[in-house]
PyMOL Python script that loads the backbone (N, CA, C, O; Angstrom):
from pymol import cmd

cmd.read_pdbstr("""\
ATOM      1  N   MET A   1      98.724  87.978 121.403  1.00  0.00           N
ATOM      2  CA  MET A   1      98.398  87.084 120.318  1.00  0.00           C
ATOM      3  C   MET A   1      97.536  87.826 119.307  1.00  0.00           C
ATOM      4  O   MET A   1      96.802  88.753 119.650  1.00  0.00           O
ATOM      5  N   THR A   2      97.639  87.405 118.077  1.00  0.00           N
ATOM      6  CA  THR A   2      96.862  88.011 117.000  1.00  0.00           C
ATOM      7  C   THR A   2      95.743  87.064 116.607  1.00  0.00           C
ATOM      8  O   THR A   2      95.946  85.854 116.510  1.00  0.00           O
ATOM      9  N   PHE A   3      94.552  87.627 116.381  1.00  0.00           N
ATOM     10  CA  PHE A   3      93.389  86.854 115.988  1.00  0.00           C
ATOM     11  C   PHE A   3      92.732  87.502 114.783  1.00  0.00           C
ATOM     12  O   PHE A   3      92.527  88.715 114.750  1.00  0.00           O
ATOM     13  N   ALA A   4      92.401  86.677 113.790  1.00  0.00           N
ATOM     14  CA  ALA A   4      91.649  87.140 112.623  1.00  0.00           C
ATOM     15  C   ALA A   4      90.194  86.719 112.814  1.00  0.00           C
ATOM     16  O   ALA A   4      89.900  85.562 113.117  1.00  0.00           O
ATOM     17  N   VAL A   5      89.305  87.668 112.634  1.00  0.00           N
ATOM     18  CA  VAL A   5      87.877  87.403 112.789  1.00  0.00           C
ATOM     19  C   VAL A   5      87.178  87.729 111.482  1.00  0.00           C
ATOM     20  O   VAL A   5      87.261  88.853 110.989  1.00  0.00           O
ATOM     21  N   THR A   6      86.496  86.751 110.927  1.00  0.00           N
ATOM     22  CA  THR A   6      85.672  87.005 109.749  1.00  0.00           C
ATOM     23  C   THR A   6      84.233  87.184 110.214  1.00  0.00           C
ATOM     24  O   THR A   6      83.718  86.412 111.023  1.00  0.00           O
ATOM     25  N   LEU A   7      83.608  88.211 109.685  1.00  0.00           N
ATOM     26  CA  LEU A   7      82.204  88.508 109.973  1.00  0.00           C
ATOM     27  C   LEU A   7      81.404  88.239 108.710  1.00  0.00           C
ATOM     28  O   LEU A   7      81.856  88.543 107.606  1.00  0.00           O
ATOM     29  N   GLU A   8      80.229  87.676 108.870  1.00  0.00           N
ATOM     30  CA  GLU A   8      79.348  87.456 107.726  1.00  0.00           C
ATOM     31  C   GLU A   8      78.030  88.168 107.995  1.00  0.00           C
ATOM     32  O   GLU A   8      77.479  88.092 109.093  1.00  0.00           O
ATOM     33  N   TYR A   9      77.531  88.864 106.967  1.00  0.00           N
ATOM     34  CA  TYR A   9      76.209  89.466 107.077  1.00  0.00           C
ATOM     35  C   TYR A   9      75.518  89.516 105.732  1.00  0.00           C
ATOM     36  O   TYR A   9      76.145  89.345 104.687  1.00  0.00           O
ATOM     37  N   ASP A  10      74.218  89.752 105.774  1.00  0.00           N
ATOM     38  CA  ASP A  10      73.383  89.800 104.576  1.00  0.00           C
ATOM     39  C   ASP A  10      73.561  91.160 103.914  1.00  0.00           C
ATOM     40  O   ASP A  10      73.251  92.182 104.527  1.00  0.00           O
ATOM     41  N   PRO A  11      74.056  91.199 102.671  1.00  0.00           N
ATOM     42  CA  PRO A  11      74.330  92.489 102.026  1.00  0.00           C
ATOM     43  C   PRO A  11      73.075  93.330 101.780  1.00  0.00           C
ATOM     44  O   PRO A  11      73.181  94.520 101.483  1.00  0.00           O
ATOM     45  N   THR A  12      71.899  92.731 101.899  1.00  0.00           N
ATOM     46  CA  THR A  12      70.658  93.487 101.692  1.00  0.00           C
ATOM     47  C   THR A  12      70.078  94.025 103.002  1.00  0.00           C
ATOM     48  O   THR A  12      69.059  94.716 102.990  1.00  0.00           O
ATOM     49  N   ASP A  13      70.711  93.716 104.116  1.00  0.00           N
ATOM     50  CA  ASP A  13      70.205  94.145 105.427  1.00  0.00           C
ATOM     51  C   ASP A  13      70.376  95.653 105.588  1.00  0.00           C
ATOM     52  O   ASP A  13      71.505  96.145 105.565  1.00  0.00           O
ATOM     53  N   PRO A  14      69.266  96.407 105.752  1.00  0.00           N
ATOM     54  CA  PRO A  14      69.384  97.863 105.904  1.00  0.00           C
ATOM     55  C   PRO A  14      70.090  98.279 107.197  1.00  0.00           C
ATOM     56  O   PRO A  14      70.525  99.424 107.324  1.00  0.00           O
ATOM     57  N   LYS A  15      70.204  97.351 108.158  1.00  0.00           N
ATOM     58  CA  LYS A  15      70.896  97.681 109.405  1.00  0.00           C
ATOM     59  C   LYS A  15      72.391  97.909 109.191  1.00  0.00           C
ATOM     60  O   LYS A  15      73.043  98.543 110.020  1.00  0.00           O
ATOM     61  N   ILE A  16      72.942  97.394 108.079  1.00  0.00           N
ATOM     62  CA  ILE A  16      74.376  97.615 107.812  1.00  0.00           C
ATOM     63  C   ILE A  16      74.661  99.111 107.763  1.00  0.00           C
ATOM     64  O   ILE A  16      75.538  99.603 108.473  1.00  0.00           O
ATOM     65  N   ASP A  17      73.926  99.830 106.931  1.00  0.00           N
ATOM     66  CA  ASP A  17      74.146 101.278 106.804  1.00  0.00           C
ATOM     67  C   ASP A  17      73.776 102.017 108.085  1.00  0.00           C
ATOM     68  O   ASP A  17      74.408 103.014 108.436  1.00  0.00           O
ATOM     69  N   GLU A  18      72.756 101.532 108.778  1.00  0.00           N
ATOM     70  CA  GLU A  18      72.312 102.188 110.011  1.00  0.00           C
ATOM     71  C   GLU A  18      73.374 102.106 111.108  1.00  0.00           C
ATOM     72  O   GLU A  18      73.621 103.090 111.806  1.00  0.00           O
ATOM     73  N   TYR A  19      74.002 100.940 111.263  1.00  0.00           N
ATOM     74  CA  TYR A  19      74.931 100.730 112.374  1.00  0.00           C
ATOM     75  C   TYR A  19      76.407 100.806 111.993  1.00  0.00           C
ATOM     76  O   TYR A  19      77.269 100.716 112.866  1.00  0.00           O
ATOM     77  N   ARG A  20      76.714 100.970 110.704  1.00  0.00           N
ATOM     78  CA  ARG A  20      78.125 101.056 110.297  1.00  0.00           C
ATOM     79  C   ARG A  20      78.874 102.200 111.000  1.00  0.00           C
ATOM     80  O   ARG A  20      80.009 101.989 111.430  1.00  0.00           O
ATOM     81  N   PRO A  21      78.291 103.398 111.136  1.00  0.00           N
ATOM     82  CA  PRO A  21      79.040 104.451 111.851  1.00  0.00           C
ATOM     83  C   PRO A  21      79.392 104.064 113.291  1.00  0.00           C
ATOM     84  O   PRO A  21      80.504 104.336 113.744  1.00  0.00           O
ATOM     85  N   LEU A  22      78.469 103.437 114.009  1.00  0.00           N
ATOM     86  CA  LEU A  22      78.763 102.995 115.380  1.00  0.00           C
ATOM     87  C   LEU A  22      79.822 101.897 115.386  1.00  0.00           C
ATOM     88  O   LEU A  22      80.714 101.893 116.234  1.00  0.00           O
ATOM     89  N   HIS A  23      79.722 100.973 114.445  1.00  0.00           N
ATOM     90  CA  HIS A  23      80.695  99.886 114.304  1.00  0.00           C
ATOM     91  C   HIS A  23      82.094 100.453 114.078  1.00  0.00           C
ATOM     92  O   HIS A  23      83.055 100.024 114.717  1.00  0.00           O
ATOM     93  N   ARG A  24      82.204 101.418 113.166  1.00  0.00           N
ATOM     94  CA  ARG A  24      83.521 101.994 112.863  1.00  0.00           C
ATOM     95  C   ARG A  24      84.055 102.829 114.016  1.00  0.00           C
ATOM     96  O   ARG A  24      85.261 102.840 114.258  1.00  0.00           O
ATOM     97  N   THR A  25      83.186 103.523 114.726  1.00  0.00           N
ATOM     98  CA  THR A  25      83.619 104.272 115.913  1.00  0.00           C
ATOM     99  C   THR A  25      84.142 103.313 116.974  1.00  0.00           C
ATOM    100  O   THR A  25      85.169 103.569 117.602  1.00  0.00           O
ATOM    101  N   TYR A  26      83.428 102.203 117.170  1.00  0.00           N
ATOM    102  CA  TYR A  26      83.858 101.177 118.121  1.00  0.00           C
ATOM    103  C   TYR A  26      85.235 100.634 117.748  1.00  0.00           C
ATOM    104  O   TYR A  26      86.125 100.541 118.594  1.00  0.00           O
ATOM    105  N   LEU A  27      85.402 100.275 116.469  1.00  0.00           N
ATOM    106  CA  LEU A  27      86.693  99.744 116.025  1.00  0.00           C
ATOM    107  C   LEU A  27      87.800 100.790 116.148  1.00  0.00           C
ATOM    108  O   LEU A  27      88.936 100.450 116.478  1.00  0.00           O
ATOM    109  N   GLY A  28      87.482 102.054 115.887  1.00  0.00           N
ATOM    110  CA  GLY A  28      88.468 103.119 116.048  1.00  0.00           C
ATOM    111  C   GLY A  28      88.951 103.225 117.487  1.00  0.00           C
ATOM    112  O   GLY A  28      90.134 103.461 117.734  1.00  0.00           O
ATOM    113  N   GLY A  29      88.040 103.051 118.433  1.00  0.00           N
ATOM    114  CA  GLY A  29      88.426 103.054 119.844  1.00  0.00           C
ATOM    115  C   GLY A  29      89.336 101.891 120.185  1.00  0.00           C
ATOM    116  O   GLY A  29      90.280 102.040 120.961  1.00  0.00           O
ATOM    117  N   LEU A  30      89.051 100.719 119.600  1.00  0.00           N
ATOM    118  CA  LEU A  30      89.920  99.561 119.826  1.00  0.00           C
ATOM    119  C   LEU A  30      91.295  99.781 119.214  1.00  0.00           C
ATOM    120  O   LEU A  30      92.308  99.383 119.788  1.00  0.00           O
ATOM    121  N   ARG A  31      91.327 100.423 118.039  1.00  0.00           N
ATOM    122  CA  ARG A  31      92.616 100.759 117.410  1.00  0.00           C
ATOM    123  C   ARG A  31      93.412 101.673 118.338  1.00  0.00           C
ATOM    124  O   ARG A  31      94.600 101.448 118.570  1.00  0.00           O
ATOM    125  N   ASP A  32      92.759 102.695 118.861  1.00  0.00           N
ATOM    126  CA  ASP A  32      93.432 103.647 119.736  1.00  0.00           C
ATOM    127  C   ASP A  32      93.922 102.983 121.022  1.00  0.00           C
ATOM    128  O   ASP A  32      94.902 103.429 121.619  1.00  0.00           O
ATOM    129  N   ALA A  33      93.244 101.923 121.447  1.00  0.00           N
ATOM    130  CA  ALA A  33      93.633 101.190 122.656  1.00  0.00           C
ATOM    131  C   ALA A  33      94.680 100.111 122.369  1.00  0.00           C
ATOM    132  O   ALA A  33      95.113  99.409 123.282  1.00  0.00           O
ATOM    133  N   GLY A  34      95.089  99.977 121.100  1.00  0.00           N
ATOM    134  CA  GLY A  34      96.101  98.997 120.740  1.00  0.00           C
ATOM    135  C   GLY A  34      95.576  97.583 120.574  1.00  0.00           C
ATOM    136  O   GLY A  34      96.362  96.636 120.540  1.00  0.00           O
ATOM    137  N   LYS A  35      94.245  97.419 120.467  1.00  0.00           N
ATOM    138  CA  LYS A  35      93.662  96.086 120.346  1.00  0.00           C
ATOM    139  C   LYS A  35      93.285  95.722 118.917  1.00  0.00           C
ATOM    140  O   LYS A  35      93.019  94.553 118.640  1.00  0.00           O
ATOM    141  N   LEU A  36      93.254  96.686 118.001  1.00  0.00           N
ATOM    142  CA  LEU A  36      92.868  96.436 116.622  1.00  0.00           C
ATOM    143  C   LEU A  36      94.068  96.625 115.707  1.00  0.00           C
ATOM    144  O   LEU A  36      94.746  97.651 115.766  1.00  0.00           O
ATOM    145  N   VAL A  37      94.329  95.631 114.859  1.00  0.00           N
ATOM    146  CA  VAL A  37      95.427  95.704 113.892  1.00  0.00           C
ATOM    147  C   VAL A  37      94.925  96.298 112.590  1.00  0.00           C
ATOM    148  O   VAL A  37      95.530  97.227 112.054  1.00  0.00           O
ATOM    149  N   LEU A  38      93.822  95.769 112.076  1.00  0.00           N
ATOM    150  CA  LEU A  38      93.234  96.255 110.832  1.00  0.00           C
ATOM    151  C   LEU A  38      91.805  95.750 110.726  1.00  0.00           C
ATOM    152  O   LEU A  38      91.410  94.816 111.423  1.00  0.00           O
ATOM    153  N   SER A  39      91.031  96.383 109.842  1.00  0.00           N
ATOM    154  CA  SER A  39      89.665  95.932 109.599  1.00  0.00           C
ATOM    155  C   SER A  39      89.181  96.471 108.267  1.00  0.00           C
ATOM    156  O   SER A  39      89.713  97.453 107.748  1.00  0.00           O
ATOM    157  N   GLY A  40      88.173  95.821 107.724  1.00  0.00           N
ATOM    158  CA  GLY A  40      87.559  96.312 106.502  1.00  0.00           C
ATOM    159  C   GLY A  40      86.560  95.329 105.942  1.00  0.00           C
ATOM    160  O   GLY A  40      86.610  94.139 106.251  1.00  0.00           O
ATOM    161  N   PRO A  41      85.640  95.830 105.108  1.00  0.00           N
ATOM    162  CA  PRO A  41      84.606  94.966 104.529  1.00  0.00           C
ATOM    163  C   PRO A  41      85.121  94.207 103.315  1.00  0.00           C
ATOM    164  O   PRO A  41      86.062  94.628 102.643  1.00  0.00           O
ATOM    165  N   PHE A  42      84.477  93.076 103.057  1.00  0.00           N
ATOM    166  CA  PHE A  42      84.724  92.322 101.837  1.00  0.00           C
ATOM    167  C   PHE A  42      83.927  92.947 100.702  1.00  0.00           C
ATOM    168  O   PHE A  42      82.912  93.601 100.942  1.00  0.00           O
ATOM    169  N   ALA A  43      84.380  92.752  99.468  1.00  0.00           N
ATOM    170  CA  ALA A  43      83.637  93.221  98.301  1.00  0.00           C
ATOM    171  C   ALA A  43      82.243  92.600  98.319  1.00  0.00           C
ATOM    172  O   ALA A  43      82.061  91.459  98.744  1.00  0.00           O
ATOM    173  N   GLY A  44      81.286  93.358  97.861  1.00  0.00           N
ATOM    174  CA  GLY A  44      79.920  92.870  97.814  1.00  0.00           C
ATOM    175  C   GLY A  44      79.171  93.038  99.118  1.00  0.00           C
ATOM    176  O   GLY A  44      78.012  92.638  99.231  1.00  0.00           O
ATOM    177  N   ASN A  45      79.834  93.635 100.117  1.00  0.00           N
ATOM    178  CA  ASN A  45      79.184  93.936 101.399  1.00  0.00           C
ATOM    179  C   ASN A  45      78.608  92.684 102.073  1.00  0.00           C
ATOM    180  O   ASN A  45      77.550  92.736 102.700  1.00  0.00           O
ATOM    181  N   VAL A  46      79.324  91.557 101.932  1.00  0.00           N
ATOM    182  CA  VAL A  46      78.851  90.292 102.500  1.00  0.00           C
ATOM    183  C   VAL A  46      79.463  89.989 103.869  1.00  0.00           C
ATOM    184  O   VAL A  46      79.130  88.978 104.488  1.00  0.00           O
ATOM    185  N   GLY A  47      80.340  90.845 104.332  1.00  0.00           N
ATOM    186  CA  GLY A  47      81.001  90.637 105.607  1.00  0.00           C
ATOM    187  C   GLY A  47      82.294  91.414 105.651  1.00  0.00           C
ATOM    188  O   GLY A  47      82.524  92.313 104.843  1.00  0.00           O
ATOM    189  N   GLY A  48      83.136  91.058 106.603  1.00  0.00           N
ATOM    190  CA  GLY A  48      84.392  91.772 106.737  1.00  0.00           C
ATOM    191  C   GLY A  48      85.409  90.982 107.528  1.00  0.00           C
ATOM    192  O   GLY A  48      85.140  89.888 108.024  1.00  0.00           O
ATOM    193  N   LEU A  49      86.581  91.569 107.628  1.00  0.00           N
ATOM    194  CA  LEU A  49      87.691  90.988 108.371  1.00  0.00           C
ATOM    195  C   LEU A  49      88.143  91.995 109.415  1.00  0.00           C
ATOM    196  O   LEU A  49      88.321  93.177 109.121  1.00  0.00           O
ATOM    197  N   VAL A  50      88.326  91.510 110.639  1.00  0.00           N
ATOM    198  CA  VAL A  50      88.860  92.331 111.724  1.00  0.00           C
ATOM    199  C   VAL A  50      90.004  91.541 112.349  1.00  0.00           C
ATOM    200  O   VAL A  50      89.842  90.369 112.686  1.00  0.00           O
ATOM    201  N   VAL A  51      91.149  92.177 112.503  1.00  0.00           N
ATOM    202  CA  VAL A  51      92.306  91.526 113.116  1.00  0.00           C
ATOM    203  C   VAL A  51      92.592  92.228 114.438  1.00  0.00           C
ATOM    204  O   VAL A  51      92.820  93.437 114.487  1.00  0.00           O
ATOM    205  N   TYR A  52      92.575  91.441 115.501  1.00  0.00           N
ATOM    206  CA  TYR A  52      92.756  91.949 116.860  1.00  0.00           C
ATOM    207  C   TYR A  52      94.077  91.480 117.451  1.00  0.00           C
ATOM    208  O   TYR A  52      94.606  90.436 117.069  1.00  0.00           O
ATOM    209  N   GLU A  53      94.603  92.263 118.386  1.00  0.00           N
ATOM    210  CA  GLU A  53      95.688  91.850 119.280  1.00  0.00           C
ATOM    211  C   GLU A  53      95.065  91.721 120.663  1.00  0.00           C
ATOM    212  O   GLU A  53      94.509  92.684 121.192  1.00  0.00           O
ATOM    213  N   ALA A  54      95.159  90.527 121.248  1.00  0.00           N
ATOM    214  CA  ALA A  54      94.563  90.298 122.567  1.00  0.00           C
ATOM    215  C   ALA A  54      95.275  89.121 123.226  1.00  0.00           C
ATOM    216  O   ALA A  54      95.858  88.286 122.536  1.00  0.00           O
ATOM    217  N   PRO A  55      95.231  89.049 124.558  1.00  0.00           N
ATOM    218  CA  PRO A  55      95.917  87.964 125.246  1.00  0.00           C
ATOM    219  C   PRO A  55      95.206  86.614 125.180  1.00  0.00           C
ATOM    220  O   PRO A  55      95.805  85.588 125.500  1.00  0.00           O
ATOM    221  N   SER A  56      93.910  86.598 124.760  1.00  0.00           N
ATOM    222  CA  SER A  56      93.192  85.329 124.766  1.00  0.00           C
ATOM    223  C   SER A  56      92.019  85.347 123.782  1.00  0.00           C
ATOM    224  O   SER A  56      91.530  86.402 123.380  1.00  0.00           O
ATOM    225  N   LEU A  57      91.595  84.158 123.420  1.00  0.00           N
ATOM    226  CA  LEU A  57      90.406  83.985 122.595  1.00  0.00           C
ATOM    227  C   LEU A  57      89.180  84.557 123.301  1.00  0.00           C
ATOM    228  O   LEU A  57      88.310  85.150 122.663  1.00  0.00           O
ATOM    229  N   GLU A  58      89.116  84.377 124.604  1.00  0.00           N
ATOM    230  CA  GLU A  58      87.974  84.872 125.371  1.00  0.00           C
ATOM    231  C   GLU A  58      87.850  86.396 125.277  1.00  0.00           C
ATOM    232  O   GLU A  58      86.744  86.925 125.172  1.00  0.00           O
ATOM    233  N   GLU A  59      88.982  87.095 125.314  1.00  0.00           N
ATOM    234  CA  GLU A  59      88.924  88.549 125.185  1.00  0.00           C
ATOM    235  C   GLU A  59      88.448  88.956 123.796  1.00  0.00           C
ATOM    236  O   GLU A  59      87.660  89.891 123.656  1.00  0.00           O
ATOM    237  N   VAL A  60      88.921  88.259 122.779  1.00  0.00           N
ATOM    238  CA  VAL A  60      88.474  88.576 121.421  1.00  0.00           C
ATOM    239  C   VAL A  60      86.969  88.329 121.302  1.00  0.00           C
ATOM    240  O   VAL A  60      86.257  89.134 120.703  1.00  0.00           O
ATOM    241  N   GLN A  61      86.485  87.230 121.865  1.00  0.00           N
ATOM    242  CA  GLN A  61      85.043  86.958 121.824  1.00  0.00           C
ATOM    243  C   GLN A  61      84.277  88.083 122.511  1.00  0.00           C
ATOM    244  O   GLN A  61      83.224  88.502 122.030  1.00  0.00           O
ATOM    245  N   ALA A  62      84.796  88.571 123.626  1.00  0.00           N
ATOM    246  CA  ALA A  62      84.143  89.688 124.321  1.00  0.00           C
ATOM    247  C   ALA A  62      84.143  90.950 123.461  1.00  0.00           C
ATOM    248  O   ALA A  62      83.160  91.691 123.452  1.00  0.00           O
ATOM    249  N   LEU A  63      85.245  91.203 122.732  1.00  0.00           N
ATOM    250  CA  LEU A  63      85.302  92.367 121.841  1.00  0.00           C
ATOM    251  C   LEU A  63      84.298  92.242 120.710  1.00  0.00           C
ATOM    252  O   LEU A  63      83.636  93.220 120.361  1.00  0.00           O
ATOM    253  N   VAL A  64      84.175  91.053 120.133  1.00  0.00           N
ATOM    254  CA  VAL A  64      83.184  90.813 119.071  1.00  0.00           C
ATOM    255  C   VAL A  64      81.773  90.991 119.636  1.00  0.00           C
ATOM    256  O   VAL A  64      80.922  91.609 118.996  1.00  0.00           O
ATOM    257  N   ASP A  65      81.524  90.455 120.823  1.00  0.00           N
ATOM    258  CA  ASP A  65      80.201  90.554 121.436  1.00  0.00           C
ATOM    259  C   ASP A  65      79.797  91.997 121.716  1.00  0.00           C
ATOM    260  O   ASP A  65      78.609  92.320 121.699  1.00  0.00           O
ATOM    261  N   ALA A  66      80.779  92.874 121.975  1.00  0.00           N
ATOM    262  CA  ALA A  66      80.501  94.276 122.288  1.00  0.00           C
ATOM    263  C   ALA A  66      80.397  95.156 121.045  1.00  0.00           C
ATOM    264  O   ALA A  66      80.067  96.337 121.153  1.00  0.00           O
ATOM    265  N   ASP A  67      80.673  94.601 119.876  1.00  0.00           N
ATOM    266  CA  ASP A  67      80.615  95.354 118.620  1.00  0.00           C
ATOM    267  C   ASP A  67      79.158  95.693 118.291  1.00  0.00           C
ATOM    268  O   ASP A  67      78.297  94.817 118.371  1.00  0.00           O
ATOM    269  N   PRO A  68      78.866  96.934 117.925  1.00  0.00           N
ATOM    270  CA  PRO A  68      77.495  97.287 117.548  1.00  0.00           C
ATOM    271  C   PRO A  68      76.918  96.413 116.438  1.00  0.00           C
ATOM    272  O   PRO A  68      75.707  96.193 116.406  1.00  0.00           O
ATOM    273  N   PHE A  69      77.749  95.910 115.530  1.00  0.00           N
ATOM    274  CA  PHE A  69      77.235  95.015 114.494  1.00  0.00           C
ATOM    275  C   PHE A  69      76.710  93.711 115.113  1.00  0.00           C
ATOM    276  O   PHE A  69      75.741  93.141 114.611  1.00  0.00           O
ATOM    277  N   THR A  70      77.331  93.243 116.181  1.00  0.00           N
ATOM    278  CA  THR A  70      76.857  92.044 116.867  1.00  0.00           C
ATOM    279  C   THR A  70      75.627  92.375 117.708  1.00  0.00           C
ATOM    280  O   THR A  70      74.620  91.669 117.650  1.00  0.00           O
ATOM    281  N   ILE A  71      75.712  93.430 118.473  1.00  0.00           N
ATOM    282  CA  ILE A  71      74.618  93.815 119.366  1.00  0.00           C
ATOM    283  C   ILE A  71      73.311  94.010 118.607  1.00  0.00           C
ATOM    284  O   ILE A  71      72.249  93.606 119.080  1.00  0.00           O
ATOM    285  N   HIS A  72      73.386  94.625 117.437  1.00  0.00           N
ATOM    286  CA  HIS A  72      72.178  94.957 116.666  1.00  0.00           C
ATOM    287  C   HIS A  72      71.838  93.930 115.595  1.00  0.00           C
ATOM    288  O   HIS A  72      70.974  94.182 114.755  1.00  0.00           O
ATOM    289  N   GLY A  73      72.504  92.775 115.610  1.00  0.00           N
ATOM    290  CA  GLY A  73      72.134  91.677 114.740  1.00  0.00           C
ATOM    291  C   GLY A  73      72.564  91.801 113.290  1.00  0.00           C
ATOM    292  O   GLY A  73      72.054  91.077 112.434  1.00  0.00           O
ATOM    293  N   VAL A  74      73.494  92.707 112.993  1.00  0.00           N
ATOM    294  CA  VAL A  74      73.999  92.819 111.623  1.00  0.00           C
ATOM    295  C   VAL A  74      74.839  91.586 111.299  1.00  0.00           C
ATOM    296  O   VAL A  74      74.652  90.959 110.256  1.00  0.00           O
ATOM    297  N   THR A  75      75.762  91.240 112.191  1.00  0.00           N
ATOM    298  CA  THR A  75      76.604  90.067 111.998  1.00  0.00           C
ATOM    299  C   THR A  75      75.769  88.820 112.226  1.00  0.00           C
ATOM    300  O   THR A  75      75.219  88.614 113.308  1.00  0.00           O
ATOM    301  N   LYS A  76      75.682  87.996 111.199  1.00  0.00           N
ATOM    302  CA  LYS A  76      74.907  86.752 111.278  1.00  0.00           C
ATOM    303  C   LYS A  76      75.770  85.592 111.761  1.00  0.00           C
ATOM    304  O   LYS A  76      75.273  84.655 112.386  1.00  0.00           O
ATOM    305  N   LYS A  77      77.070  85.663 111.468  1.00  0.00           N
ATOM    306  CA  LYS A  77      78.006  84.607 111.857  1.00  0.00           C
ATOM    307  C   LYS A  77      79.396  85.210 111.926  1.00  0.00           C
ATOM    308  O   LYS A  77      79.727  86.119 111.165  1.00  0.00           O
ATOM    309  N   HIS A  78      80.210  84.700 112.841  1.00  0.00           N
ATOM    310  CA  HIS A  78      81.609  85.120 112.877  1.00  0.00           C
ATOM    311  C   HIS A  78      82.486  83.910 113.201  1.00  0.00           C
ATOM    312  O   HIS A  78      82.050  82.951 113.837  1.00  0.00           O
ATOM    313  N   THR A  79      83.722  83.987 112.746  1.00  0.00           N
ATOM    314  CA  THR A  79      84.705  82.946 113.017  1.00  0.00           C
ATOM    315  C   THR A  79      85.962  83.619 113.541  1.00  0.00           C
ATOM    316  O   THR A  79      86.455  84.580 112.950  1.00  0.00           O
ATOM    317  N   ILE A  80      86.475  83.113 114.645  1.00  0.00           N
ATOM    318  CA  ILE A  80      87.697  83.640 115.250  1.00  0.00           C
ATOM    319  C   ILE A  80      88.787  82.585 115.100  1.00  0.00           C
ATOM    320  O   ILE A  80      88.599  81.417 115.442  1.00  0.00           O
ATOM    321  N   ARG A  81      89.925  83.025 114.583  1.00  0.00           N
ATOM    322  CA  ARG A  81      91.076  82.124 114.462  1.00  0.00           C
ATOM    323  C   ARG A  81      92.330  82.843 114.941  1.00  0.00           C
ATOM    324  O   ARG A  81      92.571  83.994 114.574  1.00  0.00           O
ATOM    325  N   GLN A  82      93.131  82.160 115.765  1.00  0.00           N
ATOM    326  CA  GLN A  82      94.429  82.723 116.105  1.00  0.00           C
ATOM    327  C   GLN A  82      95.249  82.748 114.831  1.00  0.00           C
ATOM    328  O   GLN A  82      95.195  81.817 114.027  1.00  0.00           O
ATOM    329  N   TRP A  83      96.014  83.825 114.648  1.00  0.00           N
ATOM    330  CA  TRP A  83      96.697  84.053 113.382  1.00  0.00           C
ATOM    331  C   TRP A  83      98.115  84.533 113.664  1.00  0.00           C
ATOM    332  O   TRP A  83      98.332  85.333 114.575  1.00  0.00           O
ATOM    333  N   THR A  84      99.075  84.051 112.890  1.00  0.00           N
ATOM    334  CA  THR A  84     100.459  84.485 113.014  1.00  0.00           C
ATOM    335  C   THR A  84     100.818  85.343 111.811  1.00  0.00           C
ATOM    336  O   THR A  84     100.774  84.877 110.672  1.00  0.00           O
ATOM    337  N   ILE A  85     101.170  86.584 112.065  1.00  0.00           N
ATOM    338  CA  ILE A  85     101.640  87.463 110.998  1.00  0.00           C
ATOM    339  C   ILE A  85     103.105  87.139 110.753  1.00  0.00           C
ATOM    340  O   ILE A  85     103.924  87.242 111.666  1.00  0.00           O
ATOM    341  N   VAL A  86     103.439  86.751 109.540  1.00  0.00           N
ATOM    342  CA  VAL A  86     104.819  86.414 109.200  1.00  0.00           C
ATOM    343  C   VAL A  86     105.477  87.592 108.485  1.00  0.00           C
ATOM    344  O   VAL A  86     106.609  87.955 108.806  1.00  0.00           O
ATOM    345  N   VAL A  87     104.786  88.187 107.530  1.00  0.00           N
ATOM    346  CA  VAL A  87     105.325  89.317 106.789  1.00  0.00           C
ATOM    347  C   VAL A  87     104.242  90.371 106.678  1.00  0.00           C
ATOM    348  O   VAL A  87     103.097  90.066 106.344  1.00  0.00           O
ATOM    349  N   ASN A  88     104.608  91.612 106.959  1.00  0.00           N
ATOM    350  CA  ASN A  88     103.723  92.743 106.676  1.00  0.00           C
ATOM    351  C   ASN A  88     104.590  93.927 106.280  1.00  0.00           C
ATOM    352  O   ASN A  88     105.805  93.790 106.137  1.00  0.00           O
ATOM    353  N   ALA A  89     103.980  95.072 106.104  1.00  0.00           N
ATOM    354  CA  ALA A  89     104.705  96.234 105.594  1.00  0.00           C
ATOM    355  C   ALA A  89     105.684  96.814 106.608  1.00  0.00           C
ATOM    356  O   ALA A  89     106.593  97.550 106.226  1.00  0.00           O
ATOM    357  N   THR A  90     105.518  96.498 107.895  1.00  0.00           N
ATOM    358  CA  THR A  90     106.378  97.126 108.885  1.00  0.00           C
ATOM    359  C   THR A  90     107.334  96.177 109.601  1.00  0.00           C
ATOM    360  O   THR A  90     108.293  96.620 110.234  1.00  0.00           O
ATOM    361  N   LYS A  91     107.075  94.869 109.503  1.00  0.00           N
ATOM    362  CA  LYS A  91     107.993  93.913 110.138  1.00  0.00           C
ATOM    363  C   LYS A  91     107.929  92.617 109.377  1.00  0.00           C
ATOM    364  O   LYS A  91     106.956  92.348 108.671  1.00  0.00           O
ATOM    365  N   SER A  92     108.949  91.821 109.514  1.00  0.00           N
ATOM    366  CA  SER A  92     108.902  90.501 108.884  1.00  0.00           C
ATOM    367  C   SER A  92     109.646  89.495 109.758  1.00  0.00           C
ATOM    368  O   SER A  92     110.576  89.831 110.491  1.00  0.00           O
ATOM    369  N   GLY A  93     109.214  88.298 109.652  1.00  0.00           N
ATOM    370  CA  GLY A  93     109.862  87.192 110.337  1.00  0.00           C
ATOM    371  C   GLY A  93     110.345  86.207 109.294  1.00  0.00           C
ATOM    372  O   GLY A  93     110.383  86.529 108.107  1.00  0.00           O
ATOM    373  N   PRO A  94     110.708  85.026 109.717  1.00  0.00           N
ATOM    374  CA  PRO A  94     111.175  84.025 108.758  1.00  0.00           C
ATOM    375  C   PRO A  94     110.055  83.655 107.791  1.00  0.00           C
ATOM    376  O   PRO A  94     108.904  83.485 108.192  1.00  0.00           O
ATOM    377  N   VAL A  95     110.399  83.535 106.534  1.00  0.00           N
ATOM    378  CA  VAL A  95     109.406  83.166 105.519  1.00  0.00           C
ATOM    379  C   VAL A  95     109.512  81.698 105.213  1.00  0.00           C
ATOM    380  O   VAL A  95     108.762  81.185 104.383  1.00  0.00           O
TER     381      VAL A  95
END
""", "prot")
cmd.dss("prot")
cmd.show_as("cartoon", "prot")
cmd.util.cbc("prot")
cmd.orient("prot")
């Protein structure tokens, strides 16, 4: 199943720059393990979007909980939603 996770954080928090390298290394490992579809920050450094492939909501919550941005308090709020990809650059389904 695919899950879209929105992360929210304070753009003035100095911990963003401090922990971003660890956050990106963590996400890179998830990508290599086939659990991450895509990720990136929103304009204005107010948060980001991470799309995961996982068998359950509980696993996605565990992945979010293990993220350095969560561990170190950068992420102030997150929302997890199951998401269906209908069209992307590499595959498409019925529109």
